[in-house]
C-alpha positions as MATLAB code, in Angstrom:
seq = 'MPEVVTTTNLEGIELLRRGKVRDVYQLDSQLLIVASDRISAFDCVIPNGIPHKGAVLTQISRFWFDRLADIVPNHLVTTNVDEFPAQLAPYRDTLAGRSMLVRKADRLDVECVARGYLIGSGWVDYQESGAVCGIDLPSGLPMAGQLPETIFTPASKADDGHDENISFAVVEEMVGTETANRLRDLSLRIYGEARAYAEERGIIIADTKFEFGFVDGELILIDEVLTPDSSRFWPADDYQIGSSPPSFDKQYVRDYLLGVDWDRNPPAPELPPEVIEATSAKYLEAFRRLTGQELPGMGD';
ca = [
     -16.516  -16.029   -9.551;
     -17.124  -12.368   -8.934;
     -16.300   -9.792  -11.963;
     -12.740   -8.940  -12.177;
     -12.080   -5.213  -13.216;
      -8.504   -4.883  -14.588;
      -9.223   -1.504  -16.199;
     -11.185    1.335  -16.192;
     -12.770    3.851  -18.624;
     -15.250    6.329  -17.350;
     -16.391    8.192  -20.620;
     -16.509   11.454  -20.281;
     -14.414   11.932  -17.352;
     -10.354   13.113  -17.384;
      -8.095   10.613  -16.889;
      -5.178   11.385  -14.541;
      -3.001    9.067  -14.575;
      -3.188    4.839  -14.496;
      -0.669    3.442  -12.490;
      -0.212   -0.574  -11.473;
      -3.011   -0.775   -9.655;
      -5.006    2.732   -9.959;
      -6.836    4.479  -12.245;
      -6.722    8.404  -10.981;
      -9.950   10.885  -12.337;
      -9.804   14.180  -12.002;
     -12.669   15.917  -10.870;
     -12.389   19.554  -10.664;
     -11.075   20.224   -7.221;
     -11.208   16.713   -6.651;
      -9.742   13.256   -7.583;
     -11.343   10.166   -7.738;
      -8.962    6.772   -7.239;
     -10.811    3.661   -8.327;
      -8.568    0.398   -6.993;
      -8.448   -2.780   -9.526;
      -8.582   -6.052   -9.114;
      -4.754   -5.942  -10.852;
      -2.159   -6.799   -9.122;
       1.620   -6.670   -9.862;
       4.896   -8.724   -9.840;
       8.708   -7.530  -10.736;
       7.455   -4.486  -11.636;
       5.402   -6.040  -14.485;
       1.602   -6.017  -14.353;
       0.373   -9.588  -14.420;
      -2.788  -10.358  -17.135;
      -5.153  -11.685  -14.858;
      -6.491   -9.858  -12.089;
      -7.441  -10.905   -8.461;
     -11.423  -10.863   -7.644;
     -11.847   -8.197   -4.531;
      -8.681   -7.076   -4.680;
      -9.062   -3.215   -5.379;
     -11.792   -3.531   -2.850;
      -9.846   -4.651   -0.289;
      -7.226   -2.091   -1.059;
     -10.151    1.202   -0.618;
     -11.893   -0.469    2.159;
      -9.099   -1.137    4.292;
      -7.239    2.801    3.479;
     -10.835    3.656    4.456;
     -10.790    1.850    7.908;
      -6.938    2.950    8.080;
      -7.777    6.665    7.680;
     -10.911    6.807    9.616;
      -8.880    5.265   12.535;
      -6.131    7.375   12.293;
      -7.847   10.698   11.791;
      -7.220   11.734   15.569;
      -2.976   11.952   14.628;
      -3.302   13.405   10.995;
      -5.701   15.017    8.601;
      -6.108   13.122    5.193;
      -6.897   13.120    1.674;
     -10.240   10.840    1.952;
     -13.878   12.422    1.055;
     -15.788    9.600    1.057;
     -16.037    5.825   -0.652;
     -19.958    5.855   -0.436;
     -21.104    6.251   -4.302;
     -24.097    7.514   -3.217;
     -22.405   10.918   -2.362;
     -20.462   10.878   -5.241;
     -20.834   13.745   -7.681;
     -23.941   13.309  -10.562;
     -21.873   12.691  -13.752;
     -19.843    9.372  -12.013;
     -23.813    7.604  -11.971;
     -23.380    5.615  -14.869;
     -20.574    4.055  -12.940;
     -22.370    3.088  -10.047;
     -21.753   -0.357  -10.209;
     -17.715   -0.456  -11.537;
     -17.033    1.978   -8.789;
     -19.051    0.645   -5.872;
     -16.616   -0.875   -3.244;
     -13.348   -0.182   -5.125;
     -12.983    4.024   -4.947;
     -12.602    6.814   -3.516;
     -13.718   10.939   -3.871;
     -10.697   12.492   -2.860;
      -9.535   16.365   -1.845;
      -6.632   17.118   -4.690;
      -3.397   17.582   -2.513;
      -0.119   18.994   -3.364;
       2.174   15.690   -3.323;
       5.345   15.582   -1.529;
       7.657   13.006   -3.757;
       8.476   11.272   -0.578;
       8.538    7.421    0.218;
       7.957    7.712    3.636;
       9.197    4.511    5.028;
       8.570    2.966    7.905;
      10.234   -0.247    8.622;
       9.929   -2.595   12.650;
      11.682   -5.287   11.649;
      14.675   -6.405    9.182;
      13.618   -7.848    5.996;
      13.572   -7.969    2.038;
      15.593   -5.148    0.728;
      16.134   -4.294    4.528;
      18.109   -7.214    5.656;
      19.868   -7.749    2.168;
      21.550   -3.888    3.099;
      22.006   -5.039    6.778;
      24.026   -8.417    5.810;
      26.362   -5.694    3.155;
      27.406   -2.793    5.520;
      26.068   -3.397    8.679;
      23.144   -0.445    8.263;
      19.897   -0.494    6.582;
      19.505    2.903    4.196;
      22.511    4.173    6.158;
      21.041    3.520    9.585;
      24.088    1.745   11.364;
      22.518   -1.239   13.572;
      24.243   -3.558   16.020;
      25.811   -6.452   15.170;
      23.845   -9.621   14.544;
      20.354   -9.095   14.230;
      18.944  -11.850   12.633;
      16.786  -12.090    9.801;
      12.551  -11.017   10.465;
      13.973   -9.892   13.612;
      11.986   -6.972   15.212;
      14.673   -3.692   14.913;
      15.298   -2.438   18.410;
      13.583    0.636   17.456;
      11.220    1.711   14.689;
      13.524    3.340   11.846;
      12.858    6.093    9.453;
      13.637    4.970    5.852;
      12.515    7.965    2.865;
      12.297    7.215   -0.866;
      12.362    9.386   -3.410;
       8.584    9.272   -5.298;
       8.529    8.131   -9.146;
       6.192    8.072  -11.175;
       8.098    5.988  -13.629;
      10.474    3.742  -12.712;
      12.173    2.336   -8.844;
      11.968    4.395   -5.757;
      15.439    4.891   -4.839;
      16.179    4.974   -0.844;
      17.277    8.545   -0.603;
      19.286   10.033    2.902;
      17.507   12.006    5.974;
      19.552   14.789    4.525;
      18.042   14.060    1.238;
      14.666   15.039    2.525;
      15.392   18.156    4.101;
      16.915   19.366    0.923;
      13.625   18.228   -0.824;
      10.753   19.744    1.750;
      12.690   21.811    4.220;
      14.262   20.569    7.311;
      10.357   21.397    9.304;
       8.566   19.341    6.872;
      10.656   16.614    6.891;
      11.078   16.775   10.413;
       7.218   15.966   10.230;
       7.268   13.699    7.871;
       9.696   11.301   10.247;
       7.660   11.574   13.421;
       4.341   11.145   11.544;
       5.226    8.045    9.773;
       6.586    6.268   12.984;
       3.286    7.483   15.075;
       1.599    6.227   12.987;
       2.990    3.031   12.108;
       3.694    2.591   15.981;
      -0.612    2.793   16.417;
      -1.329    0.800   13.154;
       1.165   -1.500   14.222;
      -0.281   -1.904   18.246;
      -3.645   -2.156   16.877;
      -2.733   -4.805   14.389;
      -1.087   -6.919   16.713;
      -4.171   -7.755   18.773;
      -5.453   -8.810   15.592;
      -3.027  -11.284   14.783;
      -0.589   -9.035   12.171;
       2.415   -8.205   12.437;
       2.934   -4.889   10.637;
       6.884   -5.399    9.469;
       7.329   -2.267    7.544;
       5.306    0.468    5.866;
       5.234    3.015    3.691;
       3.400    6.823    3.509;
       2.516    9.113    1.030;
       1.728   13.621    2.368;
       1.325   16.409    0.778;
      -0.396   20.031    1.389;
      -3.980   21.257    1.074;
      -4.754   24.241    1.911;
      -1.158   24.996    3.636;
      -2.097   22.018    6.330;
       0.001   18.931    5.961;
      -2.017   15.088    4.959;
      -2.002   11.351    4.341;
      -2.636   10.619    0.826;
      -2.939    7.388   -1.516;
      -3.442    4.411   -0.011;
      -2.483    3.424    3.675;
      -1.621    0.009    5.266;
      -3.087   -2.165    3.096;
      -1.180   -5.543    2.269;
       0.393   -3.557   -0.875;
       2.173   -0.483    0.724;
       2.781   -3.067    3.898;
       4.766   -6.024    5.072;
       1.704   -8.025    6.526;
       2.772  -11.183    8.799;
       0.468  -13.659   10.048;
       1.579  -13.990   13.885;
       0.413  -17.101   13.818;
       3.091  -17.802   11.519;
       5.734  -15.652   12.336;
       9.177  -17.607   13.008;
      12.204  -15.284   13.674;
      15.278  -16.311   11.465;
      12.768  -16.985    8.554;
      11.012  -15.008    5.956;
       7.527  -14.897    6.945;
       4.439  -16.022    4.997;
       2.360  -12.627    3.738;
      -1.178  -11.323    2.908;
      -0.461  -10.286   -0.732;
       1.155  -11.535   -3.213;
       3.449  -13.777   -1.923;
       1.422  -17.032   -4.584;
       1.817  -14.499   -7.589;
       5.324  -14.257   -6.793;
       6.264  -18.007   -5.910;
       4.321  -19.174   -9.155;
       7.092  -16.664  -11.247;
       9.650  -17.777   -9.620;
       8.590  -21.100  -10.693;
       8.249  -20.335  -14.122;
      10.543  -20.215  -17.510;
       9.973  -16.328  -17.976;
      12.652  -14.199  -17.600;
      10.626  -11.048  -15.357;
      10.173   -8.903  -18.413;
       6.699   -7.375  -20.175;
       4.386   -9.562  -21.124;
       3.654  -11.802  -17.975;
       2.905  -15.370  -17.724;
      -0.758  -15.586  -17.460;
      -1.297  -17.323  -13.402;
      -3.534  -20.804  -13.138;
      -6.709  -20.565  -10.851;
      -5.766  -21.508   -7.771;
      -3.096  -19.401   -7.898;
      -5.092  -16.165   -8.405;
      -8.046  -18.062   -6.255;
      -5.131  -18.222   -3.014;
      -3.688  -14.946   -3.730;
      -7.804  -13.839   -3.467;
      -8.554  -15.420   -0.420;
      -5.209  -13.679    1.727;
      -6.190   -9.913    0.321;
     -10.020  -11.171    2.358;
      -8.229  -12.887    5.493;
      -6.376   -9.765    5.971;
      -9.255   -7.266    5.674;
     -11.157   -9.953    8.123;
      -8.638   -9.518   10.740;
      -7.565   -5.756   10.987;
     -11.482   -4.999   10.428;
     -12.813   -7.533   12.172;
     -15.633   -7.607    9.997;
     -16.557   -9.447    6.299;
     -15.677   -7.482    2.874;
     -19.096   -5.196    1.847;
     -20.699   -7.123   -0.606;
     -19.648  -10.338   -0.024;
     -22.998  -11.407    0.695;
     -24.554  -10.453   -2.357;
];
């Protein structure tokens, strides 16, 4: 069993924030983003880590940042630990494969969500109102069906608590009309490009969310991008309209937790080995399908 990294402590390096999965460190004008192997479900961090999860998230993001660079610039400087600042050298083994050195951006507090299929909270919303996040849709659409057109459903970005869906008009009030239009147009274009590529690899990207920020007046893509944690990935060969397809993420974790006596309040219960193994395998499969490669270091 590989080493599982559920937390990082880089002595002498300023910890800016510790999220559910990522630890972010301040390095002058740059940030170090370390993807741990933590996993959360129902807004609770699970005691167990998932082997390889942090590396999968980092390397999938790196893959997409490289592939999408002609569409939108991004914050990535390097994922190569040999190119990290000297003060990080003592932590090389911990950081290798799971860390990104990035430019520090002024983050926009908008979750830019692109939806191409009717599922999850969108399906619930549609059943109740015939709309998704206030966007009216034709009647009679099925669960997990492809939408007539991809829709942009932004949400407020919250460091603590739940993000909340907001209207496009609210986005305009937050960031201005010009920037709001760019956020919408870029989100839809990136999603469209990524969805077409993923379909060739046997993956349906049902929906995803992006984050953007400004560096020296330039709007750039930041955070993670098109990973199993920020997107809903479905295996195309198991996809059926009318039912919720299996996904390349924490499905095994959710299914297990729904079957045990837990009230969904912290602390969360520990996971059995078979659930951990199955979840890790799904993350690794997502990486292999998208990139056509094995995760770096898997042969070590």
